[in-house]
Each structure stands twice: as C-alpha cells, then as structure tokens.
matplotlib code that plots the C-alpha trace (Angstrom):
import matplotlib.pyplot as plt

x = [16.1, 13.3, 11.7, 8.3, 9.5, 8.2, 4.5, 2.2, 0.8, -0.9, -4.3, -2.8, -0.4, -3.2, -5.3, -2.4, -2.0, -5.8, -6.0, -2.9, -2.0, -2.8, -5.0, -4.7, -7.3, -7.4, -10.0, -9.2, -7.0, -6.7, -3.2, -2.9, 0.6, 2.1, 5.7, 7.3, 10.1, 11.8, 11.3, 13.6, 11.7, 9.2, 6.3, 2.9, -0.3, -3.2, -6.9, -9.9, -13.3, -16.4, -17.5, -14.9, -16.7, -16.4, -13.3, -11.9, -12.2, -10.8, -7.8, -7.1, -7.3, -4.8, -2.5, -2.4, -1.7, 1.0, 2.8, 2.7, 3.9, 6.7, 7.8, 7.8, 9.4, 13.0, 12.2, 10.9, 13.1, 12.1, 12.5, 10.3, 6.9, 4.0, 1.4, -2.0, -3.4, -7.1, -8.8, -11.8, -14.6, -13.0, -9.7, -10.2, -11.2, -8.1, -4.9, -1.6, -0.2, -3.1, -2.8, 1.0, 0.4, -2.2, 0.0, 3.0, 0.9, -0.3, 3.2, 4.3, 1.5, 2.3, 6.0, 7.3, 8.7, 10.6, 8.3, 10.9, 11.0, 11.3, 7.9, 6.5, 4.9]
y = [-13.2, -14.1, -11.4, -11.7, -11.8, -8.2, -9.4, -10.2, -13.7, -15.2, -14.3, -14.0, -11.3, -9.3, -9.7, -8.5, -5.3, -4.7, -5.1, -3.2, -0.9, 2.7, 3.7, 6.6, 7.4, 9.2, 9.5, 6.1, 4.3, 3.3, 2.6, 0.5, 0.3, -1.6, -1.3, -4.7, -4.8, -8.1, -7.9, -5.6, -6.1, -3.7, -5.9, -5.0, -6.6, -5.3, -5.8, -5.0, -6.1, -6.7, -3.2, -2.0, -3.9, -7.1, -9.2, -7.0, -3.8, -5.4, -6.8, -3.4, -1.7, -4.2, -3.9, -0.1, -0.3, -2.9, -0.9, 2.3, 0.4, -1.1, 2.3, 3.8, 0.8, 2.0, 5.5, 4.3, 5.4, 2.9, -0.8, -3.3, -2.1, -4.2, -2.3, -3.2, -1.1, -1.2, -0.1, 2.2, 2.3, 5.0, 3.3, 1.4, 4.5, 6.4, 6.5, 5.2, 8.7, 9.6, 6.4, 7.0, 10.6, 9.5, 6.7, 9.0, 11.3, 8.4, 7.1, 10.6, 10.9, 7.5, 8.6, 6.0, 8.6, 11.7, 14.8, 16.3, 13.3, 14.2, 14.7, 12.0, 14.5]
z = [-0.9, -3.3, -5.5, -3.8, -0.2, 0.1, -0.1, 2.8, 2.1, 5.1, 6.4, 9.9, 8.6, 7.1, 10.3, 12.5, 10.3, 10.4, 14.2, 15.4, 12.5, 11.9, 8.9, 6.5, 4.0, 0.6, -2.1, -3.8, -1.2, 2.4, 3.8, 7.0, 8.4, 11.3, 12.5, 13.3, 15.9, 15.0, 11.3, 9.2, 5.9, 4.3, 3.3, 1.8, 0.6, -1.6, -1.1, -3.3, -2.1, -4.2, -3.3, -5.8, -8.6, -10.6, -11.1, -13.9, -11.9, -8.7, -10.7, -12.3, -8.8, -7.4, -10.4, -10.0, -6.3, -6.7, -9.3, -7.2, -4.2, -6.1, -7.4, -3.9, -2.1, -2.8, -1.4, 2.0, 4.8, 7.5, 7.9, 9.6, 8.4, 7.1, 5.1, 3.6, 0.7, 0.4, -2.8, -2.6, -5.1, -7.3, -7.6, -10.9, -12.8, -11.7, -13.8, -12.5, -11.9, -9.6, -7.6, -7.3, -6.1, -3.5, -2.3, -1.9, 0.2, 2.4, 2.9, 3.9, 6.4, 7.8, 8.2, 5.8, 3.3, 4.0, 3.8, 1.4, -0.9, -4.5, -6.3, -8.5, -10.9]

ax = plt.figure().add_subplot(projection="3d")
ax.plot(x, y, z, "-o")
ax.set_aspect("equal")
plt.show()
C-alpha cells in the first residue's frame, strides 16, 4: 500500500461524499463523512475555498487540517469511511492544537472515534 492511498483524489470521490455524506460543523472546520460498504480504507480529502483567503492562507489551512487528520487516523475505530474536511474562514489563524481539538470533537460526533478516546490536550 502506498503512503498516500489514504487520500481522496478524484472529483467524483469528493462529489459522492458531498452528496451522500453527513456533515458536522465547528468554529473553524466542517467534516463531511460517508461510510463505504465495499471499501475498508479510511480516506480523507481537504478543501479550502477562496472564501478562506489568498493562496497562502488556504495552504496554511489545508496543512493544519492534513496534519490533524494524520494524527487522528490511527485512533479511528471504523473502517470504510471517506471524509472531506472543509476549512472555514477562521481556520488559517488558528493554531495546530486548536484545529486538532476541533477535529477530535468532530470525529467523535461523527462516530469515528471512541467517545472515551484519550485527550489530545
């Protein structure tokens, strides 16, 4: 398995998650998750629109979301889930710890993490 097999790549994959997935919102992030029956992998993609800001701000937001997602990937208790993380306008100003805390809460609300998972504080 390649190192980047956990990423959503195709437009059709993103569209499927947008259309059929459930969304969960926080101050700086939106998590859209879709359970896949035939696929056992946990795959995710990140999105930051121009509403977030210029290229530097969008890239920072995506970098923060990818790092938080990578940190939590090993703690996920379910298989066969595709997720899309969408940055909201305040995301680039947040620090990594805040994004990690918000993403942990979103994963728990989506049922991807155990509610009693160890704290990231």
